[in-house]
FIKOL-590102 format. One record per residue: x, y, z of N, C-alpha, C in turn; residue in one letter. Coordinates in steps of 0.1 Angstrom, whole numbers, plus 5000, padded with zeros to 4 digits. Layout:
BEGIN
XYZXYZXYZA;...
# end
This chain:
BEGIN
471749044924472749144925472649244914M;472549374917472449474907473749504899N;473649584889474749604880475849684888T;475449784896476449864903477249774913N;476549674920477249584929478249504922S;477849454910478749364902479949444898K;479749574893480849654889481749684901K;481149704913481949734925482849614928S;482249494928483049374931484149354921I;483849374908484849354898485949454900I;485649584902486649684904487449654917T;486849624928487549584940488549464937A;488049364930488849244927490049284919S;489849374909490949414900491949494908L;491549574917492449654925493249564934L;492649464940493349374949494449294940I;494049254928494949184919496149274916V;495749404913496849504910497849514922F;497349524934498149524946499049404947G;498449284945499249164946500349154935I;499949184923500849174912501949274914V;501649394919502649504920503849454929S;503549364939504549314948505549214941R;505049164930505849064924506649114911F;506249234907506849284895508349314897L;508749364908510149394911510449334925L;510249204926510349144940511749154945V;512749164936514149174941514549324945N;513649414943513849554947512949574959Q;513549584971512749594983511849714983P;510649704988509649814990509149874977N;509349814966508749864954507549794951V;506349854955505049794952504049904951S;502849864947501749954946500849964958G;501149894969500249884981500050024987L;501150094989500950224996500150324987E;500450314974499650404965498250354964T;497950224964496650174964495850224977L;496450224988495850275000495550424999A;496450504993496250644991495150674981L;495150594971494150604960492750574966F;492650464974491350434980490850544989G;491750594997491350705006490950824999G;491450844987491150964979489850954971S;489550834967488450814957487150744963Y;487350644971486250554974485250624983F;483950614979482850664987482750595000L;482650464999482550375011483950345016L;484450415026485850405031486250265035K;485250185039485650045043486449975032R;486050005019486749945008488149995006F;488350125010489650185010490650115019A;490050065030490849995040491049845036F;489949785032489949635029490749605017I;490649675006491349644994492849634996I;493549735001495049725002495449625012P;494649605023495049505033494849365028I;493849345020493649215014494749185004A;495149284996496249264987497549234994A;497749305005498949285013498949145019Y;497949105025497848975032498048865023M;497348865011497548755001498948754996V;499448864992500748874986501848834996S;501748875008502648845019502648695021D;501448635022501348495023502148415012F;501948465000502548394989504148414990I;504548534992505948564993506648495004I;506048495016506648425028506748275026N;505748215018505748075017506348025004N;506948114996507648074984509048134984T;509148264981510448324980511248324993I;510548355004511248355017511048235026Y;510548125020510248005028511447945035S;512647975030513847915037514047985051A;513448105053513648175066512648125076Y;511648045072510648005081510647845082Y;511247805093511347655095510047595100A;509147675104507947625110506847575100D;507147585087506147545077505447665072G;504147655069503347755063503247875072V;503547995067503448115075502248195071V;501348215081500148295079500348435085F;501048445095501148575102502548585109Y;503048715108504348745115504048875122Q;504748905133504549025141504749155133N;505649155124505949275116504649315108Y;503749225105502649255097501749365103M;501649365116500849465123501349605120L;502649625119503149755116502849795101W;502949695092502649725078501149755077T;500349685083498849705083498549845089I;499249875100499050005106499350115097G;500450105089500850205080499950215069S;499350105064498350115053497150185058I;496650155070495450225076495750375076L;496950415081497250565082497250625068L;497750555058497850605044496450625038I;495550535041494150555037493650685042V;493850705055493450835062494150955055L;495350935052496051045045495351075031L;494950975024494250995012492951065014G;492251035024490951095027491151245031K;492151275039492251415044493251495036F;494251435030495251525023494951545009L;494051455003493751474989492251494988I;491651604993490251624991489851644977P;490851704969490651724955491851664948K;491651564940492851504933493251604922V;494551644923495251714913496751674914N;497551724905498951684905499651724918L;499451844922500151884935499751804947K;498451784949497951704960498451564959N;498451504947498851364945500351354948T;501151444944502651434947502851444962I;502151544968502251554982501751424990F;500651374985500151244991501151134989G;501751114978502751014976503951024985I;504451154986505551174995505151145009L;503951185013503451165027503251015029S;502650945020502450795021503750725023A;504750755014506050695015506650715029T;506550835034507150875046506450805058T;505150795058504450725068504850575068V;504850515057505150375056506550355061F;507550435057508950415061509050435077W;508450545082508550565096507950455105L;506650415101505950315109506650175107V;506950135095507449995093508849985099S;509650085099511050075105510950095120N;509950165125509850165139509450025144F;508649955136508249815139509549725139G;510349745129511649675128512449695140T;512549815144513449845156512849785169W;511549805171510949765184510749615184I;510549545173510249405173511449315169G;512549385165513649305161514749295171G;515849225167517049215176518249285170V;518149345159519249395152519749525159T;518849605163519149745169518849745184Y;519749815191519449825206518149905208P;517549875219516249945222516650075230K;517150165222517550305227517250405215S;517350525219517150625209518150615198F;519450595201520450575191520250455183S;519650345189519250225181518250255171G;517250335175516150375166516650455154L;517550555157518150635147518950555137I;519750455143520550365134519650285125A;518550245130517550165122517050255110C;516650375114516150465103517250505093Y;518450525097519550545088519850435079I;519850305085520050185076518850175066A;517750225069516550205060516350315050A;517350415049517150515039517150465025I;517950365021517750315007516350255005P;515750195015514350145013513350255011F;513650375017512750485014512850525000Y;514050524994514150564980513450464971A;513650334974512850234966511350254967Y;510950274979509450294981508950414974S;509750524974509250644967509250624952L;510250564947510250534932508950444929I;508750344937507650254934506250324935G;506150414946504850484948504650584936N;505750644932505550744921505150674908A;505750554905505450484893503950434894A;503650364905502350314906501250424908F;501650534914500750654915500450704901G;501350704892501150744878500150644872L;500250524874499350414869497950434874I;497850434888496550444894495850574893L;496450684898495850814897495750864883F;496850854875496850894861495850814853G;495950684854495050594847493650614850G;493250634862491850654866491350794860Y;492150894862491751024857491651024842E;492450954835492450934820491150864817W;490850754824489550674821488350764824M;488350844834487250934837487051034825K;488151084820488051174809487551114797A;487950984794487450914782486050854784K;485750814796484450744799483850804811T;483150924810482650994822481750914831P;481050814826480150734834480950634843Q;482250614840483050534849483650614860F;483050614872483650684883483450604896T;484550604904484450534917483650614927L;483550744924482750834934481350794934E;480750744923479350714923479150564924T;480150484926479950344927479850314942S;479750184945479650134959481050124966N;482050154959483450144965483650254974L;
# end
């Protein structure tokens, strides 16, 4: 295994750990995590886009497995939980956010990053709450039920936006700072 491959594996592993840890930092604050920002970051920077998709999804799946089988285990009487239907909506939103990063942030700068974070937050909120409405029993399956679901989810949008802004500062700002300090460290020239 060459040095670039080792660096890519280490970088990918660290980003997955970042995504997992971000979900536990403020676990009592719903939707505050770095997963959406991680997807946006990957779409913006990674040369090999498959890593942009794999890294946030891996972080999501591992962290959701841990959360569902520890913190929320009382809600699942069937034992160990590997998969729930809502996960498809979350994964779908992550995939869309990677694409946003690829197309909305062709050049990373403050304006594009802020727009990307607002867009990523909105995509996640729209897709995940549509999944809540369509797959749940809380809201009637009507247009007014969908609107009621979105209205009830407005506080979650705010939490998600705060989390994405904070983790965006860490990921985008930290990476740009590292590039300025160590020009040879770039994701654009790695296998990620």
